ROTOR-923216 format. One record per residue (C-alpha): residue in one letter; x, y, z. Coordinates in steps of 0.25 Angstrom, whole numbers, padded with zeros to 4 digits, always signed. Layout:
<rs>
AXYZ...
</rs>
This chain:
<rs>
M+0000+0000+0000F+0011+0010+0004T+0025+0011-0001V+0035+0013+0009K+0048+0019+0006G+0059+0023+0016I+0056+0036+0024G+0070+0040+0021R+0067+0040+0006L+0055+0049+0008V+0063+0059+0016S+0074+0058+0006L+0065+0061-0005F+0059+0073+0003L+0073+0078+0005S+0077+0076-0009V+0066+0085-0014T+0069+0096-0003A+0084+0095-0005L+0082+0098-0020V+0075+0111-0017F+0087+0115-0008A+0098+0108-0015L+0104+0121-0021Q+0103+0128-0008A+0110+0116-0001I+0123+0117-0009P+0133+0120+0001A+0142+0132+0000R+0157+0130-0001G+0163+0125+0012Q+0150+0118+0016E+0149+0103+0018V+0138+0094+0013A+0133+0081+0019V+0124+0071+0012V+0114+0062+0019D+0105+0051+0013V+0092+0055+0020A+0084+0043+0016R+0095+0033+0019V+0098+0039+0033I+0083+0039+0037D+0080+0025+0031A+0092+0020+0039S+0090+0027+0052N+0082+0022+0064P+0072+0033+0063G+0070+0031+0048K+0068+0016+0051E+0058+0019+0062G+0050+0028+0052Q+0050+0018+0041R+0046+0007+0051R+0034+0016+0055V+0030+0019+0040D+0031+0004+0037N+0022+0000+0049L+0012+0011+0045K+0012+0005+0031K+0009-0009+0036E-0002-0003+0045L-0008+0005+0033D-0007-0007+0024A-0014-0016+0034E-0025-0005+0036M-0027-0005+0021D-0028-0020+0020S-0038-0021+0031F-0046-0009+0025R-0046-0016+0011K-0050-0030+0017G-0061-0023+0025L-0067-0018+0012G-0068-0031+0006K-0065-0033-0009V-0064-0019-0015K-0056-0014-0027E-0043-0007-0025N-0049+0006-0030D-0060+0006-0020P-0061+0020-0014R-0061+0015+0000L-0047+0008-0002V-0042+0020-0010Q-0046+0029+0002K-0040+0020+0012Q-0027+0019+0004A-0026+0034+0004Q-0029+0036+0018L-0018+0025+0022A-0008+0031+0012A-0010+0045+0018R-0007+0039+0032Y+0005+0032+0027Q+0010+0045+0020A+0008+0054+0032E+0015+0044+0042F+0027+0042+0032S+0028+0057+0030R+0027+0060+0045I+0038+0049+0048S+0047+0054+0037G+0045+0068+0042L+0050+0064+0056L+0062+0057+0050M+0066+0069+0042V+0065+0079+0053E+0074+0071+0062F+0083+0068+0050R+0085+0083+0047R+0087+0085+0062V+0098+0075+0063T+0105+0079+0050N+0105+0094+0055E+0110+0089+0068W+0121+0082+0061L+0124+0094+0052K+0125+0103+0064G+0135+0094+0071N+0143+0089+0060K+0158+0091+0060K+0160+0089+0045G+0157+0103+0041I+0144+0098+0034T+0134+0110+0032V+0124+0104+0023V+0117+0090+0023V+0110+0086+0010P+0101+0074+0007A+0109+0064-0002S+0096+0063-0010S+0099+0077-0015V+0114+0075-0018I+0119+0072-0031A+0133+0068-0026A+0140+0068-0013S+0153+0063-0008P+0152+0051+0002A+0158+0060+0013T+0145+0069+0013D+0137+0057+0017I+0132+0059+0032N+0122+0048+0032A+0128+0040+0043E+0129+0052+0052I+0115+0056+0050L+0110+0042+0051R+0117+0040+0064L+0111+0053+0070F+0097+0049+0064N+0097+0035+0070A+0098+0042+0084V+0085+0050+0081N+0072+0045+0087I+0060+0049+0080N+0046+0048+0086F+0038+0043+0074D+0025+0042+0082M+0014+0052+0079R+0015+0065+0086
</rs>
């Protein structure tokens, strides 16, 4: 019923679009150092990202079961029955809302952690850009491991507030 892609992939897509808007402004001036982070890879590999994905996967299972139960309750009906279509739309909206909420929580914390790293780094890095918006970069600019280490220490409360 629903397609589940990694939360990190959705966040990465969002970052790519926004990064393109600011790409020209983000070009560092002489003397500035740039670091690159693969947002999707770090989020997907992180403890918070795995927890967020687990919650999305569990929701998908619940919504699929709810749809199956609803379909069985109607008996033999065609797939284009308006009641099925309406229920499918309702469940898809619930799924999308929760997926977006969890992705948003992850992104807020990811940005916070990245900014924290940026302020405390000893490498002279002044700009961190998502790898998805970079055409080419030296491996020395990769800070994935450092950001992942910090992001793994984050505890995100995914419960509804």
